[in-house]
C-alpha angles and dihedrals in degrees: 000000000000090000090054092052092049090049091051092052094044094052097043115073091192092058092047092061096052124093117266096243094048091044094051093048092049095049095044092049090052093047091047091055090052091051091049091051090050092050093047092050090051094069118086094192140346092248097049110028119187114206125221113267112259124188121194097215092185093061099050129081096249102185117088124200097221095199093050092050094047088048088066088058093052091247101106096114093050094049094043089056097046105039120090096218100059108021121150110228120240092007119167108219093206092060097050118125113225129191088222100040100165094057104028096045088061090056092046092051090046090060090081093057096060095101096049105035131066107217122211114173094227092055100052130085094209112119095239094148097049120129098200093104093069135358111261099165095155097051110111120224108279096040098283121148134164134172117261099207098056143013120254119231093232138029100229129203116198108204115197115186107213137195128156095327101112097153090053091049092051091055100043098045091054093042097048094054090058091045097047096044091056087056091055094236131163098226146152126200118222123192111197122191129181122222091229112133116247093248089064122074121258121253105208094176095060090046092052094047095048091044091053092053094046093047091058089050090055092049119002089189092068106115103170126060124193116191107206129187112227093233101057125093118190115228104192128059090207088072092088117206099222138099132260136188090290135032112278126213102211102179097071099140120038124178092230089062093043091259094295132118107256093212136354101247096050115133100158126108106043121004131169120205135163116250094243091049091054091052090048091057090047087237126250126345115258094210103078114100114179132015123321139035103045095092093045089049090053090049089057090049090054089051094047089051088060092247121139120218116229124207128197116227114285089238088065105030094066125149140179115221120218109226118252140170118268118262131224111280122237104239093193097052097106093050090050093048091057089059098047095101090064104022092059090076096061103022122064146059091333092059104033115129119208144131130219112239095183140349116196135169115226124183095261103029148002110257120209121186111196139183109221096171130243134285 
């Protein structure tokens, strides 16, 4: 909170010139009014008030042993094989012993088909939306959950871009529900997949932009978006999946990079941003086909929109990355990045072209299959 106030003062020349006492009173009065409005909006009725959710992050055991948690879902063998942090060397995936062999063995065997099969969730018989791994009785159809005893500050949409990584999706959708519920969030998980054939490069920007627009059609009251790679598992509950006054890069420390930030301007992986902030940046570029550049481009758009990216401490924003095969590089990414300052005005969420092929509510998430065109 103090950091936000300092940032306001530093970026506003009018505030800088005012006296300290007058400045403090003005800012505090404005902030107090915002707090009052938030409190007032948190009550459903006078007779049955619902308080805003409040988590004492200092009193909880924040660190999560990812393997132990996944073990409760019957997915420990799968995760142990795929994660970078605890991988058994020279392990044969066909000989793994799973606590849920009938279901997980199908996923393990399916791993070998990734290069030859285009996976759309509606066209597969694998039980990816099953809830038999853990009891989620209060999850609404479409992957929506909210606490009953309090009202969350934000309505959060978790957007997971998906393409031919079914084992990863199985793990993360189960895992995130446990993680998000313990943070007392009002959230819905969206899995968005393009219809692009596997022999054509992926366009993450178009997927993100179309997902953003479709999410707001599902629930216009959603005010916080979290873009989440399918291969990242958060380790610490203190890394809260909500939005603040500025975009927040949540995946600061990943095991693959020895829990360090690879470079300062990185915003890829897991990023939270308010819906109005995303529209202000004009979203992702629609021009990046193949891996690389689209997240850096979006980072520049955030900067050009005069927004400042926050980052939690690396000791909290820790993730395990599920191993995956490398993707085709975008050879034109550096040329496109040089044009971001100008291209952001005519290329982005306001100009994305797409069509929804299907929109279906599964038990653990809302699945949207979209056609974003071809290169």
